[in-house]
C-alpha positions in Angstrom: 0.0 0.0 0.0 1.3 3.4 -1.0 2.2 5.7 1.9 2.3 8.9 -0.2 0.3 10.3 -3.1 1.7 12.8 -5.6 0.4 14.4 -8.7 2.3 14.7 -12.0 1.9 16.6 -15.2 4.6 15.5 -17.6 5.1 16.3 -21.3 4.4 13.3 -23.5 6.2 14.0 -26.8 9.8 13.3 -27.5 10.0 10.3 -25.3 8.3 12.0 -22.3 5.6 9.4 -22.0 8.2 6.7 -21.5 10.1 8.8 -19.0 7.0 9.3 -17.0 6.3 5.6 -17.0 9.8 4.8 -15.6 9.5 7.5 -13.0 6.1 6.3 -11.8 7.4 2.7 -11.5 10.4 3.8 -9.4 8.3 6.0 -7.2 5.9 3.1 -6.6 8.8 0.9 -5.4 9.4 3.6 -2.7 5.8 3.6 -1.6 4.8 6.7 -3.5 1.7 6.5 -5.7 1.5 8.9 -8.7 -1.6 10.3 -10.2 -0.7 11.4 -13.8 -2.2 13.8 -16.3 -3.1 16.5 -13.8 -3.2 19.3 -16.3 -4.4 22.4 -14.3 -5.8 24.0 -17.4 -8.8 21.8 -16.8 -9.0 22.2 -13.1 -11.7 24.1 -11.2 -11.2 25.9 -7.8 -14.2 26.0 -5.5 -15.0 25.9 -1.8 -11.3 25.8 -0.7 -10.2 23.1 -3.1 -8.5 22.9 -6.5 -10.0 19.9 -8.3 -8.4 18.4 -11.3 -9.6 15.1 -12.8 -11.6 14.5 -9.6 -8.5 14.9 -7.5 -8.4 17.4 -4.7 -5.0 18.8 -5.3 -4.3 20.2 -1.8 -4.6 16.7 -0.4 -1.6 15.5 -2.4 1.8 15.2 -0.8 3.5 16.9 -3.8 2.8 18.1 -7.3 5.4 17.6 -10.0 4.9 19.9 -13.0 7.2 19.3 -16.0 5.7 20.5 -19.3 7.0 23.7 -20.9 5.1 23.5 -24.2 1.5 23.5 -22.9 1.5 26.1 -20.2 -1.4 28.5 -19.9 -1.8 31.6 -17.7 -4.7 29.9 -15.9 -2.6 26.8 -15.2 0.3 28.9 -13.9 -2.1 30.9 -11.7 -3.4 27.7 -10.1 0.2 26.3 -9.8 1.1 29.4 -7.8 -1.9 29.0 -5.5 -1.3 25.3 -5.0 2.3 25.9 -4.0 0.9 27.8 -0.9 -0.5 24.5 0.4 1.7 21.6 -0.8 5.3 21.2 -2.1 5.7 21.6 -5.9 8.7 20.8 -8.0 9.9 23.1 -9.2 8.8 25.4 -6.3 6.7 28.2 -7.8 8.9 31.2 -6.7 11.9 29.8 -8.5 9.8 28.7 -11.5 8.4 32.2 -11.8 11.7 33.9 -11.7 13.4 31.7 -14.3 10.4 32.1 -16.6 11.4 35.8 -16.9 14.8 36.4 -18.6 15.2 39.9 -17.1 14.5 38.7 -13.5 16.9 35.8 -14.0 19.7 37.9 -15.3 19.1 40.5 -12.6 19.2 38.0 -9.8 22.3 36.3 -11.1 24.2 39.6 -11.4 23.2 40.6 -7.9 25.0 37.5 -6.7 28.1 37.9 -8.8 27.2 35.5 -11.6 28.2 36.9 -15.0 25.6 37.0 -17.8 25.4 38.9 -21.0 25.2 42.7 -20.3 21.5 43.6 -20.3 19.2 46.6 -20.1 15.4 46.9 -19.5 13.6 50.1 -20.6 9.9 51.2 -21.0 8.4 50.3 -24.3 7.9 54.0 -25.1 11.5 54.9 -24.4 12.8 54.3 -27.9 15.5 57.0 -27.4 17.0 54.9 -24.6 17.0 51.9 -26.9 18.9 53.8 -29.5 21.3 55.0 -26.9 21.9 51.4 -25.8 22.6 50.4 -29.4 25.3 53.1 -29.7 26.7 52.3 -26.3 27.3 48.7 -27.2 28.6 49.5 -30.7 25.8 47.7 -32.5 24.8 44.0 -32.2 22.2 43.6 -29.5 19.6 40.9 -29.0 16.0 41.7 -28.3 14.4 39.0 -26.1 10.8 38.6 -24.9 11.2 38.3 -21.1 8.9 35.3 -21.1 9.9 33.5 -24.3 11.4 30.0 -24.6 13.0 27.8 -27.2 14.5 30.9 -29.0 11.0 32.2 -29.9 10.9 35.9 -30.5 14.7 36.5 -30.3 15.8 39.1 -32.8 19.4 40.1 -33.4 19.7 43.8 -34.2 23.0 44.5 -36.0 22.4 48.1 -37.4 20.1 51.1 -37.0 18.2 50.1 -40.1 17.2 46.8 -38.4 16.3 48.8 -35.2 14.1 51.1 -37.2 12.4 48.1 -38.8 11.6 46.2 -35.5 10.4 49.2 -33.4 7.1 49.7 -35.2 6.4 46.0 -35.0 7.2 45.9 -31.2 5.0 48.9 -30.6 2.0 47.0 -32.0 2.4 44.2 -29.5 1.3 44.2 -25.8 4.9 44.2 -24.4 5.3 46.5 -21.5 9.1 46.9 -21.9 12.1 46.3 -24.1 14.6 43.8 -22.7 17.9 43.6 -24.7 21.2 41.9 -24.2 24.5 42.7 -25.7 25.4 40.1 -28.3 28.3 38.0 -27.0 30.8 36.9 -29.6 31.1 33.1 -29.2 31.7 30.0 -31.2 28.0 29.5 -31.8 27.9 26.6 -29.4 26.7 26.4 -25.8 26.7 24.1 -22.9 23.4 22.8 -21.4 24.2 21.6 -17.9 21.4 19.7 -16.0 21.3 20.1 -12.3 19.0 18.2 -9.9 18.9 19.1 -6.2 22.2 20.9 -6.4 24.0 18.0 -8.1 25.5 17.8 -11.5 23.6 15.3 -13.8 24.7 15.8 -17.3 26.2 18.1 -20.0 25.7 18.3 -23.7 26.0 21.1 -26.2 24.0 22.7 -28.9 25.4 24.1 -32.1 23.7 26.8 -34.2 23.0 26.0 -37.8 25.0 27.6 -40.6 24.5 31.3 -41.0 22.6 31.5 -37.7 23.5 32.3 -34.1 20.6 30.6 -32.3 21.6 27.3 -30.7 18.0 26.4 -29.5 16.8 23.1 -31.0 13.4 24.6 -31.9 15.3 27.2 -33.9 17.3 24.7 -35.9 20.2 24.0 -33.5 22.0 20.7 -33.4 22.8 18.6 -30.4 26.5 17.9 -29.9 28.4 15.9 -27.3 30.4 18.1 -25.0 32.5 17.4 -21.8 32.3 20.3 -19.3 35.2 21.7 -17.4 35.0 21.9 -13.6 34.6 25.6 -14.0 31.5 25.2 -16.2 29.9 22.7 -13.8 30.6 24.9 -10.8 29.1 27.9 -12.5 25.9 25.9 -13.4 25.5 24.6 -9.8 25.9 28.2 -8.5 23.4 29.6 -10.9 20.8 26.9 -10.1 21.2 27.5 -6.4 20.8 31.2 -6.7 17.6 30.9 -8.6 16.2 28.3 -6.2 15.4 25.7 -8.8 15.4 22.1 -7.6 15.7 21.0 -11.3 17.6 23.3 -13.7 19.0 23.4 -17.1 21.8 26.1 -17.2 22.9 27.4 -20.6 26.5 28.6 -20.7 28.6 30.1 -23.5 32.2 31.2 -23.7 32.7 34.9 -24.3 35.6 35.1 -26.9 36.3 38.7 -26.3 36.5 38.6 -22.5 37.7 35.0 -22.5 35.3 33.8 -19.8 32.2 31.7 -19.3 28.9 33.4 -18.8 25.4 32.2 -18.0 23.0 32.8 -20.9 19.8 31.3 -19.4 18.5 29.1 -16.6 15.6 26.8 -17.5 13.2 25.3 -15.0 12.0 22.5 -17.3 15.1 21.1 -19.1 14.1 18.3 -21.4 15.2 14.7 -21.2 17.1 13.3 -24.1 14.8 12.2 -26.9 15.1 8.6 -28.3 16.9 10.1 -31.3 19.4 12.0 -29.1 20.0 8.9 -27.1 21.2 7.2 -30.3 24.0 9.8 -30.7 25.2 9.2 -27.2 23.2 11.3 -24.7 22.8 8.7 -22.0 21.8 10.8 -18.9 18.1 10.0 -18.7 18.2 7.2 -16.1 20.6 9.2 -13.9 18.2 12.2 -14.1 15.1 10.1 -13.4 16.7 8.5 -10.3 17.8 12.0 -9.1 14.3 13.4 -9.5 12.8 10.3 -7.8 15.2 10.9 -4.9 14.2 14.5 -4.7 10.5 13.7 -4.7 10.9 11.2 -2.0 12.9 13.7 0.1 10.3 16.4 -0.3 7.3 14.2 0.6 9.0 12.9 3.7 9.9 16.5 4.7 6.2 17.4 4.3 5.1 14.7 6.8 7.8 15.7 9.4 
């Protein structure tokens, strides 16, 4: 008989369904029953309970949310509420920070972690944006603060490109402009997976020809990479500062300053797909076991 009950919402594509199955089986061996497919988009809150698929969510020992591609504002709103009553992985505060590129970079810089130089300004302050462009000598990257997978990233290399993008951005509902100085690098990055403060894996992503985006959804290619101790240490520090229990830290090498910098910290780093496993990415089982350990630790802490 299971001693604990947890809820899970896991992405199903790219091998996610098989990952979920393995995780559920390992949790069961430890006396932890898992209720899957708890997509809060279809939940209803009433009379002091959030109910999803006939499950009263507050009565669970933990909720594990791991699906970047299907998030809705409503689901995230309930996620935040739920975290007030039961443990969630990732915890909502850290999840919320790392969903915002500005807040992530700002937090890391406050703790001495180097990122790309960045600036945030009001959407109507176009003079400031032009001033930033001149200050950095051209080549800046506009990023939606809440985008993922490289979506919405625009490299601005000259004033003509700036003049072209401003009218488009002014037609959107963005409240501010968030820009980063473009860092000259070898068009490759490191993706370091961290679970509960421990190093799990490393691989790299390489931008396609004539592009600078390494994101897989933007055409980037997975490559095998061995991290240096410096890279691993930097990723562990970044994950700890953000508060994420599970993190994917993206790091690049600044060719001009000859140093590693953190580009992004992701709260839902994907497992290796079956195709990626064939080229040598073999960290899935290690990551599954680490997450199962983390879940077991959290549910036992809740009962103490």
